Every structure is written in C-alpha cells, then in structure tokens.
C-alpha positions as CSV (number, residue, x, y, z in Angstrom):
1,M,10.0,-12.8,-45.6
2,P,7.4,-11.6,-43.0
3,K,8.4,-11.6,-39.3
4,I,6.6,-14.1,-37.1
5,Q,5.0,-12.3,-34.2
6,P,5.0,-14.1,-30.9
7,E,1.8,-14.7,-29.1
8,E,0.9,-12.1,-26.5
9,L,-1.1,-12.7,-23.4
10,D,-3.2,-10.1,-21.5
11,R,-2.1,-11.4,-18.1
12,P,1.0,-13.3,-16.9
13,P,0.5,-16.9,-16.0
14,A,0.5,-17.5,-12.3
15,G,3.9,-18.1,-10.8
16,W,5.9,-16.7,-13.8
17,F,8.6,-14.1,-13.5
18,P,9.3,-10.9,-15.6
19,L,12.7,-10.6,-17.2
20,D,12.4,-7.5,-19.3
21,V,10.1,-5.1,-21.1
22,L,10.3,-4.4,-24.8
23,R,8.8,-1.8,-27.0
24,K,6.4,-3.2,-29.6
25,E,7.5,-2.7,-33.1
26,T,4.0,-1.8,-34.3
27,R,3.3,1.2,-32.0
28,K,5.6,3.6,-30.2
29,W,3.8,3.8,-26.8
30,D,2.9,0.1,-26.5
31,W,5.1,-2.4,-24.6
32,V,5.3,-6.1,-23.9
33,A,7.0,-7.9,-21.0
34,L,9.0,-11.1,-21.4
35,F,8.0,-13.7,-18.7
36,V,9.6,-17.0,-17.9
37,D,8.3,-19.9,-15.8
38,V,11.5,-20.3,-13.6
39,D,13.1,-17.9,-11.2
40,P,15.6,-15.7,-13.1
41,D,18.4,-16.9,-10.8
42,E,17.7,-20.5,-11.8
43,L,17.5,-19.7,-15.5
44,K,21.2,-20.7,-16.1
45,Y,20.2,-24.3,-15.2
46,C,17.5,-24.5,-17.8
47,A,17.6,-24.9,-21.6
48,C,16.5,-21.5,-22.9
49,D,15.1,-20.2,-26.2
50,F,15.9,-16.9,-27.7
51,P,15.5,-14.2,-26.1
52,A,15.6,-15.5,-22.6
53,L,19.1,-16.9,-23.3
54,F,20.3,-13.3,-23.4
55,F,19.8,-13.1,-19.6
56,V,22.3,-15.9,-18.9
57,H,26.0,-15.3,-18.8
58,P,27.6,-17.8,-21.3
59,A,30.3,-18.9,-18.7
60,E,27.5,-19.8,-16.2
61,Y,25.1,-21.5,-18.5
62,C,24.9,-25.2,-17.7
63,P,21.4,-26.5,-18.5
64,A,20.1,-29.5,-16.7
65,E,19.0,-32.3,-19.0
66,G,15.3,-32.3,-19.6
67,R,14.6,-28.9,-18.0
68,K,13.4,-26.3,-20.5
69,A,12.4,-22.8,-19.5
70,R,9.2,-21.7,-21.1
71,Q,8.6,-18.0,-22.0
72,C,5.8,-15.8,-23.1
73,Y,5.1,-12.1,-23.9
74,V,2.5,-10.2,-21.9
75,R,1.0,-6.9,-23.0
76,V,1.8,-4.1,-20.6
77,P,-1.4,-2.1,-19.9
78,G,-1.4,1.6,-20.8
79,K,0.8,3.8,-22.8
80,H,4.3,4.4,-21.5
81,R,7.0,6.8,-22.7
82,N,10.1,4.9,-21.5
83,V,11.2,1.5,-20.2
84,A,11.1,2.6,-16.5
85,A,7.5,3.5,-16.8
86,A,6.6,0.3,-18.6
87,W,8.6,-1.8,-15.9
88,D,6.6,0.0,-13.1
89,A,3.4,-1.0,-14.9
90,V,4.5,-4.6,-15.0
91,C,5.3,-4.5,-11.3
92,D,1.9,-3.0,-10.6
93,M,0.2,-5.7,-12.7
94,I,2.0,-8.4,-10.7
95,D,1.1,-6.8,-7.4
96,A,-2.6,-6.5,-8.5
97,A,-2.6,-10.2,-9.4
98,K,-1.4,-11.2,-5.9
99,H,-4.3,-9.4,-4.2
C-alpha cells in the first residue's frame, strides 16, 4: 500500500507554532517542520492528530470538547546536514516573516 504524503506548505501560516523538524523520506538533505495552530503549552487541552499527539504527555492530556489543534508541514528552505541546522533555518524563517 502506498504511503500518503501530507501536504507541504512553502511558508507557515501566520500565528502558528513550530513543534519539530523532520527529515523528508525522499531526500537526505531536505527537511520539513511540523507546525500547529495553538501554543505548544496549550496543546494538552486540544484534541490532537498524529504526530502532534507525541508532544503531549499522556498523564497531562485532557482535551477540551470542541477544540481541535490543526497541524501542517512546512518545507524548510535550504539543505541541512542535521536537525539543529534545520531547526535554526525554521527559526530564521519565522523571524523573517515577523519583519
């Protein structure tokens, strides 16, 4: 069965927060960032889909009824050898969007 690839955006939506960076399966130097539309500290109060649910401790997870966290993947610009370099690129991308 073929894997379903999630949609990737070129820029993060305004007001969204990065959770993690992940290496793309297709290319070794390419990365994507997982973004959510709620503050990561408030994620435990929202219904979460996979993989955002991995960032909530099971003992603290108590989602409010009706509140669902949305998530998306954003391409990390450039080629990066490790997760730290990719994360720095995500931070730079966010800073550039603020200005």
